[in-house]
N, C-alpha and C positions, 0 to 999 in steps of 0.2 A: 458981209454975208455971214450966215454961221459956217464952219468949217468943219464935218465929217467926212470917217472914212471909216473900211473894214480892212484890214491888215490880215495876212496871213503866207503861206506861201505850202502850196501855189494858191495863186487866187485869182490866173484869170477868170476861170469860169461862173463865180461871184457874180448874183444879180440883185446883190442890195444896192450897188449905183443905181440901177433901172428901178429897185421897188421902194428908193427913199427918195429919188426924185418925182415919180409919180405921188407920195405923198406928200412931199411937201409943194407941190401943184394944190393936190388937194384941199390942203389946209393952209394955205397960203403964208406960207413958210416960205424965207427968202433965206434957201441952204443952198450948199455944192457939198456930194456924198459921194467919196470916190473910194476906188480900191487901192489897195497900195500894199506890195510884194517887198517882202521885210529875206533879208538873209536870212537862214538858218539861223546864223551865231551875228544876227544884226537887229535882234528884233527888239532890246531897251535903246539902242541910239535912233534906229527908225522914230521910237513913239517920242525919245524925245525932239527930233530934230521939229515933227510935226506939229508938237507943244509948241516948241521957240518960234514956228511960222506962227501959229494964231490959232492952231486945232482946237476945236472945242472938249472933240470928243470922240471914242471909235469903239469899232464891235469887235472882238476875236475871234480869230478861229485859228483850226490847226497849221502847224504845232504849238503855237503859242500858250496858248490857256493854263499853263501852271507858272508859266513865264511872267504873265498878265498877274497872277496871284501874287507873286513873290516882287513885281516892284508899285502896287499898287500901295500910296502910304493909309487908308484905311478901305475898308471891308464891306461890304454889309454882310450879315448874319449869315446867307446861306451860300455867298463866295465863301465866307467860313468853315461850313459845314463843309461843302465840294473841293476846298482847297485847288478852285479854279475860277478863271475870271474870263466873263466872255464882254463884257461892256468895260470901258476905263472914261468916267467923265474929267474935266481938268477943271481945275477952279485958282481959287487962292490960297487953298490950304493943299493945294499938291493934287494929286491922284485918287480917285476913289473906283473903287474894284468892285462891280454887282457879276451874278452871275444867275442868268433869267433863260438859262434851259431849261431847267428843270418847269419850270414854272407857267413854262410858254409852253411845253411837252403837255404836260396834264390838263393843261387850259383846252390845247387846240383836239385831246384826242378828246375830253369830256365834253366842251359844247358845241366842237364843231363838228363831228364826227359819230357822236352820239354812244361811246364807247366808256361802258361801264367795269370798272374798273375795282375797286373793294370786292373781293371776293375771286379774281380771275387769277390764272398760271400765265402770267406774263415772263416772256424770254428775252432781257437786254443784251444780245451783238455786240462785244467790245471794250475795252478799258481803258480809254484814252480820258481827256478832259472833259468833251461831252459826256458822258458816262457820270462822272462825276456831278455834271453837275443836275444828274436828273432824278441819280440814285435817291436821294431825300425825299422830294417832292413824292416819287411812283412810292416809295417807303412808309410813307404818311398818308397811302389811299387805302391803307390793308388787305395786298393782294392773298389770293392763298397763298401762292408762291410767285418770288421771284428770285429769277436766273439769269448769273451773269455769265457770260461765253463769252470765252474770248481766245484769241491759237494762240497766247502764250498763259498758261491755265494760269500761274502764278498770282500774276497780273490782277484777275479775276480773287482770285482769292486773299490777294493785299485789302484789293477793295472792301470786299466781306467782310474782312476783319476789322476795317475803320471805320465803316457804316451797320455793322449789327447794332450798335448802340441805340441806332435812331428805324430800325426795325420793328414795321407795324405788321406784319405779316408771318402765315401760321410757318412760312417757311422762306429762308431765305438761304441760296445755296451760288455755290461757283465754282469754275472749271473749265475745262477745256470744250473744243465741238465736238469733241469725240465722243465726253460725257452727258451730248444729248441724245445717242440714239437708244429709239424708243421710248421717249420723253413726250409728250404732247404738254402742246400750249394753248391759251385764249389769242395770245396779242404776242407779237413777235414785232423786240423794235432795233431795227439796226441802227 
């Protein structure tokens, strides 16, 4: 039986084990999917132990997406662009890291919710690993404005500087929450 997990800290709230169990049942796949709590300073050890015990891959969540990127031996182009990884696959060549956050978000907003992203004013709250993963795909949708707002404005400005070369929007801005006064947005993503 294939063994997979989601790893994070905290992790007890995750619905991933139930979701993946339902998917496996519907698709006739024999797999085990569990939630793993890794200590804040023990992510790499937890991943190596899981792999050594026969694990085939993991989803990575808060606060380990940047560490997962550094741990991966190989990374997809979108993981390289994001500088963050939310999916690890283990094979004979080592650890492959990918970032599906942005592609999944854009597809969900467009296909399932009917949101038009092109030409829209979008506010993105936060400047962590998930934000890194969604920036390139959102910018690729050519919004009129993409604003990153974060509690620490400096982190938002750093992301803006890093991702500006990928900007397909008229305005790509960053700041703190206080910079949002009086602004109007068509879509807010937290």
